[in-house]
Rosetta silent file (secondary structure, phi, psi, omega in degrees, C-alpha in Angstrom):
SEQUENCE: XXXXXXXXXXXXXXXXXXXXXXXXXXXXXXXXXXXXXXXXXXXXXXXXXXXXXXXXXXXXXXXXXXXXXXXXXXXXXXXXXXXXXXXXXXXXXXXXXXXX
SCORE:     score description
SCORE:     0.000 S_00000001
   1 L     0.000  -35.535  177.240  125.548   86.313   94.151 S_00000001
   2 H   -71.139  -29.530  173.402  124.504   85.163   97.579 S_00000001
   3 H   -66.352  -36.129  175.966  122.974   88.504   98.411 S_00000001
   4 H   -62.506  -49.792  177.864  120.935   88.328   95.254 S_00000001
   5 H   -56.927  -46.476  177.345  119.673   84.880   96.153 S_00000001
   6 H   -62.517  -33.898  173.288  118.782   86.068   99.635 S_00000001
   7 H   -66.732  -45.307  179.260  116.968   89.130   98.235 S_00000001
   8 H   -62.275  -39.128 -176.181  115.047   86.814   95.805 S_00000001
   9 H   -70.620  -39.210  175.051  114.073   84.541   98.659 S_00000001
  10 H   -57.265  -46.666 -176.946  112.877   87.543  100.609 S_00000001
  11 H   -68.135  -41.934  177.588  110.825   88.792   97.622 S_00000001
  12 H   -64.262  -46.411  176.628  109.235   85.427   97.074 S_00000001
  13 H   -59.086  -43.156  174.493  108.325   85.086  100.770 S_00000001
  14 H   -59.453  -43.999  178.530  106.858   88.619  100.735 S_00000001
  15 H   -64.495  -40.288 -179.304  104.750   87.752   97.660 S_00000001
  16 H   -67.146  -31.357  179.870  103.473   84.558   99.073 S_00000001
  17 H   -69.892  -47.640  176.943  102.544   86.427  102.315 S_00000001
  18 H   -59.871  -38.750  175.282  100.684   89.059  100.285 S_00000001
  19 H   -69.164  -37.033  173.584   98.816   86.463   98.348 S_00000001
  20 H   -61.087  -39.527  173.259   97.777   84.685  101.437 S_00000001
  21 H   -60.716  -37.195 -175.561   96.589   87.955  102.845 S_00000001
  22 H   -72.433  -39.857  179.653   94.584   88.651   99.700 S_00000001
  23 H   -61.795  -41.736 -177.997   92.932   85.136   99.958 S_00000001
  24 H   -69.710  -36.627  172.407   91.960   85.747  103.570 S_00000001
  25 H   -59.179  -47.499 -178.012   90.507   89.089  102.656 S_00000001
  26 H   -62.100  -39.291  174.584   88.473   87.660   99.867 S_00000001
  27 H   -65.868  -36.144  174.645   87.156   84.943  102.194 S_00000001
  28 H   -62.735  -45.260 -178.449   86.234   87.528  104.775 S_00000001
  29 H   -66.423  -34.587  173.849   84.396   89.605  102.182 S_00000001
  30 H   -59.943  -44.930  171.815   82.505   86.527  101.068 S_00000001
  31 H   -58.303  -40.574  178.131   81.453   85.813  104.602 S_00000001
  32 H   -64.288  -42.459 -174.391   80.337   89.349  105.047 S_00000001
  33 H   -66.810  -29.502  179.903   78.305   89.326  101.934 S_00000001
  34 H   -87.110  -14.923 -173.077   76.423   86.130  103.127 S_00000001
  35 L   -81.434  153.935  179.629   75.967   87.379  106.614 S_00000001
  36 L   -70.966  122.650 -177.969   72.856   89.090  107.997 S_00000001
  37 H   -52.463  -35.043 -178.400   73.543   92.931  108.035 S_00000001
  38 H   -69.871  -35.388  176.685   72.043   93.364  111.528 S_00000001
  39 H   -65.621  -33.104  178.408   74.434   90.710  112.811 S_00000001
  40 H   -68.146  -52.415 -176.671   77.395   92.430  111.186 S_00000001
  41 H   -64.425  -41.884  179.467   76.453   95.816  112.674 S_00000001
  42 H   -63.139  -43.804  174.290   75.854   94.281  116.135 S_00000001
  43 H   -51.707  -50.396 -176.258   79.320   92.487  115.921 S_00000001
  44 H   -61.506  -39.292  179.740   80.914   95.877  115.018 S_00000001
  45 H   -69.843  -45.255  178.688   79.204   97.693  117.880 S_00000001
  46 H   -64.078  -44.209  179.098   80.283   94.987  120.372 S_00000001
  47 H   -60.078  -47.052  175.161   83.774   95.057  119.084 S_00000001
  48 H   -55.229  -45.040  178.752   83.882   98.895  119.435 S_00000001
  49 H   -56.952  -45.130  174.844   82.555   98.639  122.924 S_00000001
  50 H   -56.421  -54.145 -175.873   85.319   96.185  123.870 S_00000001
  51 H   -62.320  -39.359 -176.004   88.066   98.255  122.216 S_00000001
  52 L  -104.957   15.106  176.439   87.023  101.599  123.771 S_00000001
  53 L    46.405   59.901  179.314   85.732  100.204  127.097 S_00000001
  54 L  -120.858   93.094 -173.273   82.199  101.539  126.499 S_00000001
  55 L   -66.933  -39.537 -173.720   79.905   99.154  128.471 S_00000001
  56 L   -92.893  143.079  177.631   76.556  100.827  127.577 S_00000001
  57 H   -65.398  -35.448 -175.900   75.120  100.976  124.085 S_00000001
  58 H   -64.180  -21.409 -177.748   73.973  104.539  124.812 S_00000001
  59 H   -88.204   -8.712 -172.545   77.617  105.718  125.198 S_00000001
  60 H   -65.171  -48.854 -178.778   78.848  104.348  121.801 S_00000001
  61 H   -60.911  -49.371  175.505   77.894  107.420  119.675 S_00000001
  62 H   -57.621  -41.971  176.901   79.444  109.885  122.118 S_00000001
  63 H   -59.370  -50.672  176.710   82.488  107.660  122.395 S_00000001
  64 H   -56.998  -39.581  176.445   82.803  107.537  118.656 S_00000001
  65 H   -60.025  -44.604 -175.710   82.484  111.312  118.408 S_00000001
  66 H   -66.538  -32.532  177.671   85.217  111.741  120.867 S_00000001
  67 H   -68.938  -41.353  179.685   87.494  109.307  118.914 S_00000001
  68 H   -68.694  -37.020  177.565   86.796  111.201  115.659 S_00000001
  69 H   -65.299  -41.651 -178.315   87.495  114.635  117.202 S_00000001
  70 H   -68.778  -26.157  174.352   90.740  113.305  118.582 S_00000001
  71 H   -69.107  -40.979  179.579   91.654  111.966  115.159 S_00000001
  72 H   -65.743  -43.890  176.575   90.808  115.199  113.539 S_00000001
  73 H   -55.600  -48.625 -172.425   93.051  117.149  116.102 S_00000001
  74 H   -65.524  -39.783  179.997   95.902  114.753  115.450 S_00000001
  75 H   -64.623  -43.290  176.276   95.571  115.068  111.641 S_00000001
  76 H   -61.319  -41.291 -178.848   95.593  118.892  111.993 S_00000001
  77 H   -67.960  -40.196  176.755   98.671  118.709  114.181 S_00000001
  78 H   -63.006  -41.860  178.063  100.432  116.382  111.620 S_00000001
  79 H   -61.402  -43.076 -178.741   99.582  118.830  108.848 S_00000001
  80 H   -63.798  -42.391  178.513  101.017  121.698  110.918 S_00000001
  81 H   -61.367  -43.309  178.870  104.198  119.615  111.580 S_00000001
  82 H   -64.541  -28.958  174.539  104.437  118.916  107.853 S_00000001
  83 H   -76.215  -38.482 -171.543  104.355  122.640  107.186 S_00000001
  84 H   -89.891  -36.295 -176.463  106.843  123.597  109.849 S_00000001
  85 H   -56.691  -41.219  177.996  109.450  120.817  109.716 S_00000001
  86 H   -54.817  -40.835 -176.452  111.003  121.826  106.365 S_00000001
  87 H   -63.006  -44.827 -174.130  111.874  125.260  107.866 S_00000001
  88 H   -73.372  -28.486  175.734  113.584  123.629  110.981 S_00000001
  89 H   -65.972  -46.378  177.135  115.376  121.206  108.578 S_00000001
  90 H   -61.885  -40.994 -179.313  116.739  124.108  106.548 S_00000001
  91 H   -65.018  -43.859 -175.929  117.805  125.913  109.747 S_00000001
  92 H   -62.621  -42.383 -176.155  119.423  122.840  111.119 S_00000001
  93 H   -72.669  -39.874  179.404  121.431  122.224  107.886 S_00000001
  94 H   -62.928  -42.366  179.159  122.506  125.962  107.830 S_00000001
  95 H   -60.204  -49.118 -177.270  123.594  125.667  111.575 S_00000001
  96 H   -55.518  -43.890  175.357  125.450  122.506  110.738 S_00000001
  97 H   -60.809  -40.673  174.498  127.266  124.246  107.924 S_00000001
  98 H   -57.610  -43.571 -176.631  128.158  127.113  110.187 S_00000001
  99 H   -81.234   -8.015 -179.813  129.596  124.871  112.804 S_00000001
 100 L   -71.002    0.000    0.000  131.607  122.782  110.398 S_00000001
């Protein structure tokens, strides 16, 4: 019974955390809807420049392209791993059976 109560408390805490997050997101969306689009874009670009250490505005587009290319390569590698791993898993399980 104690485990059940602890699980229920965790569930209630998780739900209240999710609801608070939803309220925060709703407030942010409202603020964005009222903001000047040029200010929003400028803030996004400034934030990007800080994140990726891109001091000049002229370098932002090429930097974004490099980030996108790296992300595409990573996705391709993950897809390839997703294809290959089941084979290795089967081989490992067969080897495990042989060694038992």
